[in-house]
N, C-alpha and C positions, 0 to 999 in steps of 0.2 A: 348633399352628396355624402356618401359614406365610403370609408376606406378601412381596409384591414391591413395592419402592419404585422409581418411575420418575421421573427428574428430580432436581433438587436440585443442590447444590454438591459438586464433587469432594472438597474437603477435609472435608466433613461426612459423607461416606459411612460412615466408621467410627462416627461418633456416631449416625447413623440406626440402624445395626445394634445398637449398645449399648442404645438406647432400646427398640427392639423386643424385645430379649432381656429387658429389665426387665419388659416386659408379657407375657412368655411366648410371644413370636412368634419363629419362625426366619425371618430376613430375607435376601432377595437385593436388592441395591441396584444400579440401573443409572442412573448420572448422565449417561451418553452412549450414543448408539446404537452397538450392537455388531453384528457379523455374525450373521445368523440369529437375530435378536432374538426373534421370536415363539416359536421352539422353546425358547429359553433361559428364557423366562418360566415355562414348565412349567404345573403345575396347582395354584397356591396357593389358599389360602382367601380371600384378599383382595389386591387391587391398589390401592396408594395412588399417585396421580399428583400430583406437586408441580408445578402448572400454570405457575407463573411462570418456571420454569427447564426446561421440557420442550419439545422440538421438535415440530412438527406431524407429522413422520414417525413419531416415537415414539408420539404420541397415536393415530395411525391404527393402528399395530401393536397397541397396547393394546386398542383398540376391537375389532379383528378377533379377537384372542385371547380376550377376555372374552366376546364373543358366541358364539364357537365352543364354548367350554368352560363357559359359564354361570358365570363368575367375577364376583363383585361388585367394583365399582370405586368408590373414594372419591376425590374431587378435593379437593386442599388448595391454597388460593390463596397459600400462603407456603412458603418453603423452610426455615423456622425449626424448631428442635428443639421449641419449645413448641407449635407448630401440629401437629406429628406426634403429640406426647403427647396433646393434646386430642382428635385424631381417634381414637387408639387407645382412650382412655377412653370416648368416645361409642360406638365400635363394641362395646366390652365391655358397656356398659349395654344396647344394643339387641340383644345376642346372649347373654343369660343369663350375664353376667359372664365370657364367654370373653375371654381376653386381659387380665384384670385384672392390675394391677401386683403383683409379688411382693415 
């Protein structure tokens, strides 16, 4: 399974990836807007948006990409590691334990 995390704190990017790896997700983390952002998102199984630290421009790109490619988007109102873990656990429960912690 693959996940794209949009937003968050720069210094937490590695931690977000480690958390996703523990839940059997391959992660791409974008804490800031990069050139050609929509194409770099790719076709993940899930997009997680950390809304408190995400720009409106990034949100617009996520919305366009997700609608174009039918990718589910989960919004998290915090940039904390525990909020990401909780979302991954809930996503696993809702999808037949996909992404359960190893």
